[in-house]
C-alpha positions as CSV (number, residue, x, y, z in Angstrom):
1,M,-101.6,-67.1,-26.6
2,T,-98.1,-68.1,-27.0
3,S,-96.0,-68.9,-24.0
4,R,-92.5,-67.5,-23.8
5,T,-89.8,-69.4,-22.1
6,P,-88.0,-67.2,-19.6
7,E,-84.4,-66.3,-20.7
8,F,-81.8,-68.2,-18.9
9,R,-78.2,-67.0,-18.7
10,A,-75.5,-69.4,-17.7
11,P,-73.7,-68.3,-14.6
12,F,-70.3,-69.6,-15.9
13,R,-70.3,-66.8,-18.5
14,F,-70.2,-64.2,-15.7
15,N,-67.5,-66.0,-13.8
16,R,-65.4,-66.4,-16.9
17,K,-65.6,-62.7,-17.5
18,R,-64.6,-61.9,-14.0
19,N,-61.8,-64.4,-13.9
20,G,-60.5,-63.0,-17.1
21,S,-60.4,-59.4,-15.9
22,S,-58.6,-60.3,-12.6
23,A,-55.9,-62.5,-14.1
24,P,-53.5,-59.6,-14.8
25,G,-53.7,-58.4,-11.2
26,L,-53.2,-61.9,-9.8
27,L,-50.2,-62.4,-12.1
28,G,-48.7,-59.1,-11.0
29,A,-49.1,-60.0,-7.4
30,L,-47.4,-63.3,-7.9
31,L,-44.5,-61.7,-9.7
32,G,-44.1,-59.1,-7.1
33,L,-44.1,-61.7,-4.3
34,S,-41.5,-63.9,-6.1
35,A,-39.3,-60.8,-6.6
36,V,-39.4,-60.0,-2.9
37,L,-38.6,-63.6,-1.9
38,G,-35.8,-63.7,-4.5
39,A,-34.3,-60.5,-3.1
40,C,-34.4,-61.8,0.4
41,S,-32.7,-65.1,-0.5
42,Q,-29.9,-63.4,-2.6
43,N,-29.0,-60.6,-0.2
44,T,-26.6,-62.5,2.0
45,E,-24.0,-59.8,2.5
46,I,-23.7,-58.4,6.0
47,V,-23.1,-54.6,6.1
48,T,-21.1,-53.5,9.1
49,A,-20.8,-49.8,8.5
50,S,-20.2,-48.9,12.2
51,V,-17.4,-51.5,12.7
52,P,-15.2,-51.9,9.6
53,N,-13.4,-55.1,9.1
54,D,-10.1,-53.3,8.2
55,Y,-8.2,-52.6,11.4
56,R,-6.7,-49.4,9.8
57,Q,-10.3,-48.0,9.5
58,R,-11.5,-49.5,12.8
59,H,-8.5,-47.9,14.7
60,P,-7.4,-45.0,12.6
61,I,-4.4,-42.9,13.4
62,A,-5.5,-39.3,14.1
63,V,-3.5,-36.1,14.3
64,T,-4.4,-34.0,17.3
65,E,-2.9,-31.6,19.8
66,T,-1.7,-33.0,23.1
67,N,0.5,-31.9,26.0
68,R,4.1,-32.9,26.6
69,S,5.2,-32.5,30.2
70,I,8.0,-33.2,32.6
71,V,8.2,-33.1,36.4
72,V,10.9,-31.6,38.6
73,F,11.1,-32.8,42.2
74,V,12.1,-30.2,44.7
75,G,13.2,-30.8,48.2
76,S,12.5,-28.4,51.1
77,G,16.2,-27.7,51.9
78,R,17.7,-27.0,48.5
79,G,16.8,-24.6,45.8
80,G,17.9,-24.9,42.2
81,L,18.3,-27.9,39.9
82,S,20.5,-30.9,40.0
83,A,22.6,-32.0,36.9
84,P,20.0,-34.5,35.7
85,Q,17.2,-32.1,36.2
86,R,19.0,-29.4,34.3
87,T,19.5,-31.9,31.4
88,D,15.7,-32.7,31.4
89,V,14.8,-29.0,31.2
90,T,17.4,-28.4,28.5
91,G,15.9,-31.2,26.5
92,L,12.4,-29.8,26.9
93,A,13.6,-26.4,25.6
94,Y,15.1,-28.0,22.5
95,A,12.0,-30.1,21.9
96,W,9.8,-27.0,22.3
97,V,11.7,-25.1,19.6
98,R,11.2,-28.0,17.2
99,E,7.6,-29.0,17.9
100,G,5.9,-26.6,20.4
101,T,2.6,-25.0,19.4
102,G,2.0,-22.9,22.5
103,T,3.6,-21.4,25.6
104,I,5.4,-23.5,28.3
105,I,3.3,-23.5,31.5
106,V,5.3,-23.9,34.7
107,D,3.2,-25.0,37.7
108,V,4.9,-24.0,41.0
109,P,3.6,-25.0,44.4
110,I,2.8,-22.4,47.1
111,D,2.0,-22.7,50.8
112,T,4.1,-25.9,51.1
113,P,7.2,-26.8,53.0
114,N,9.3,-26.5,49.8
115,A,7.6,-23.4,48.5
116,R,10.8,-21.2,48.9
117,A,13.0,-23.9,47.3
118,A,10.5,-24.3,44.4
119,A,10.5,-20.5,43.8
120,A,14.3,-20.6,43.5
121,S,14.2,-23.6,41.3
122,Y,11.7,-21.8,39.0
123,Q,14.2,-19.0,38.4
124,E,16.8,-21.4,37.3
125,I,14.3,-23.3,35.1
126,R,13.4,-20.1,33.4
127,S,17.1,-19.3,32.7
128,V,17.7,-22.8,31.3
129,L,14.7,-22.5,29.0
130,I,15.7,-19.1,27.7
131,A,19.3,-20.3,27.1
132,G,17.8,-23.3,25.1
133,G,16.1,-21.0,22.7
134,V,12.7,-20.4,24.3
135,P,11.6,-16.7,24.2
136,S,10.9,-15.2,27.6
137,R,7.3,-14.4,26.6
138,A,6.7,-18.1,25.9
139,V,7.3,-19.1,29.6
140,T,4.3,-18.7,32.0
141,M,4.3,-19.4,35.7
142,R,1.2,-20.6,37.6
143,H,0.8,-21.3,41.3
144,Y,-1.1,-24.2,42.7
145,R,-1.8,-25.8,46.0
146,P,-1.5,-29.6,46.2
147,H,-4.6,-31.5,47.2
148,D,-2.9,-34.3,49.0
149,P,-0.6,-33.1,51.9
150,R,1.2,-36.4,51.9
151,E,2.4,-36.0,48.3
152,L,5.7,-34.2,47.6
153,P,4.9,-31.0,45.7
154,T,6.6,-30.8,42.4
155,I,7.2,-28.3,39.6
156,R,5.4,-29.4,36.4
157,L,6.3,-28.1,33.0
158,N,4.1,-28.8,29.9
159,Y,3.4,-27.3,26.5
160,P,1.1,-28.3,23.6
161,K,2.3,-30.1,20.5
162,I,1.0,-31.8,17.4
163,T,0.9,-35.6,17.9
164,A,-0.3,-38.7,16.1
165,V,-2.5,-40.9,18.3
166,A,-4.6,-44.1,18.0
167,G,-6.9,-46.0,20.2
168,P,-8.0,-46.4,22.9
169,C,-7.2,-50.1,23.0
170,G,-8.5,-52.8,25.2
171,L,-12.2,-52.5,24.3
172,W,-14.1,-55.8,24.0
173,P,-17.7,-55.1,23.0
174,E,-18.3,-58.7,21.9
175,D,-17.2,-62.1,23.1
176,L,-14.4,-63.9,21.2
177,G,-16.1,-67.3,21.4
178,P,-19.4,-68.6,19.9
179,N,-22.2,-66.6,21.3
180,I,-25.8,-65.8,20.3
181,D,-24.9,-62.1,20.2
182,N,-21.6,-62.6,18.3
183,S,-22.7,-62.9,14.7
184,G,-19.1,-62.4,13.4
185,Y,-17.8,-65.6,14.9
186,N,-19.1,-67.9,12.2
187,E,-18.1,-65.4,9.5
188,N,-14.4,-65.4,10.6
189,R,-14.4,-61.6,11.0
190,P,-11.6,-60.0,13.1
191,Y,-12.5,-59.0,16.6
192,H,-12.9,-55.4,17.6
193,N,-9.5,-54.9,19.4
194,F,-7.5,-56.6,16.6
195,G,-4.8,-54.3,15.3
196,C,-5.3,-51.6,17.9
197,A,-1.9,-52.1,19.6
198,T,-0.1,-52.0,16.2
199,Q,-1.7,-48.8,15.2
200,R,-1.0,-47.2,18.6
201,N,2.7,-48.2,18.5
202,L,3.0,-46.9,15.0
203,A,1.5,-43.6,16.0
204,A,3.9,-43.3,18.9
205,M,6.9,-43.8,16.6
206,I,6.0,-41.0,14.2
207,D,8.3,-38.1,14.7
208,N,6.5,-35.7,12.4
209,P,2.7,-36.2,12.1
210,A,2.8,-34.3,8.8
211,D,4.5,-37.4,7.2
212,L,1.1,-39.1,7.3
213,E,-0.4,-36.5,5.0
214,Q,2.4,-35.4,2.7
215,P,6.1,-36.3,1.8
216,R,9.0,-34.1,3.0
217,P,10.8,-31.9,0.5
218,E,14.0,-33.1,-1.0
219,T,17.2,-31.9,0.6
220,P,19.9,-30.1,-1.5
221,A,22.3,-32.4,-3.3
222,Y,25.8,-32.9,-1.9
223,T,27.8,-30.8,-4.3
224,P,31.3,-32.2,-3.7
225,R,30.2,-35.8,-4.3
226,R,28.1,-34.8,-7.3
227,S,31.1,-33.0,-8.9
228,I,33.3,-36.1,-8.5
229,A,30.7,-38.3,-10.1
230,F,30.2,-36.0,-13.0
231,D,34.0,-35.7,-13.6
232,K,34.3,-39.5,-13.7
233,Y,31.3,-39.7,-16.1
234,R,33.0,-37.2,-18.5
235,R,36.2,-39.2,-18.5
236,G,34.4,-42.5,-19.1
237,T,35.5,-44.1,-15.8
238,P,33.1,-46.0,-13.5
239,T,31.2,-43.7,-11.1
240,T,30.7,-46.4,-8.4
241,T,32.3,-46.0,-5.1
242,T,35.2,-48.4,-4.2
243,Y,35.2,-49.8,-0.7
244,P,38.6,-51.3,0.2
245,E,37.3,-53.0,3.3
246,A,34.5,-54.9,1.4
247,D,36.7,-58.0,0.7
248,K,37.2,-58.6,4.5
249,A,33.4,-59.3,4.9
250,K,33.5,-62.2,2.4
251,L,33.4,-65.8,3.6
252,S,36.6,-67.8,3.8
253,D,37.5,-70.1,0.9
254,T,39.1,-72.6,3.3
255,G,38.1,-76.2,2.5
256,K,37.2,-75.6,-1.1
């Protein structure tokens, strides 16, 4: 009888095979982790989509429809308008012809000590508005009762118009100094209210809000001046304008 030695298989062969098959997965995991860490370390830009750094985008000038109004004070013993009040109403009529987008609403008080004088003043106001170019159908009267009996009831005139506006200003959502909640302090970013007053003042100075969107058409050329310039050009003479008083603005040569 021959004895057979039992077969022995080295365990390191099995481990080598297993390690060799898992090496690509481990390498892929390491590469993915390094890519994630690299992306986190390189992405240092702070995105502030809700609060832009440019003050023109943070406080934009918007075109909207607002009301323009004036107040006419009326006493209890006199009906009609005084000279300054008549000037104010005339100016309102001219402004409505140029920029009005709706009817003129005239609020007249009733059940007050000056109700009769206010009714008489309204008739003169309506006449002044019509004389200023406002159609009669564009003037509407409304009665109201004042809430505070101590306040002098007045006649209020208002109409809608297209206006450029910006703001509101004076909002301080963050502290200006170093703060744990103020992340923009160390980054030297402008504070929220920066530039708001400038934008609001610029919007108030705009006469025609359409200028923000498109240029105005050119006006016709001045024909008499153009004919004189062309005549000089045909004769070969200079077309520039001569100002005789220009020499008087020069500095004195005394002391040279």
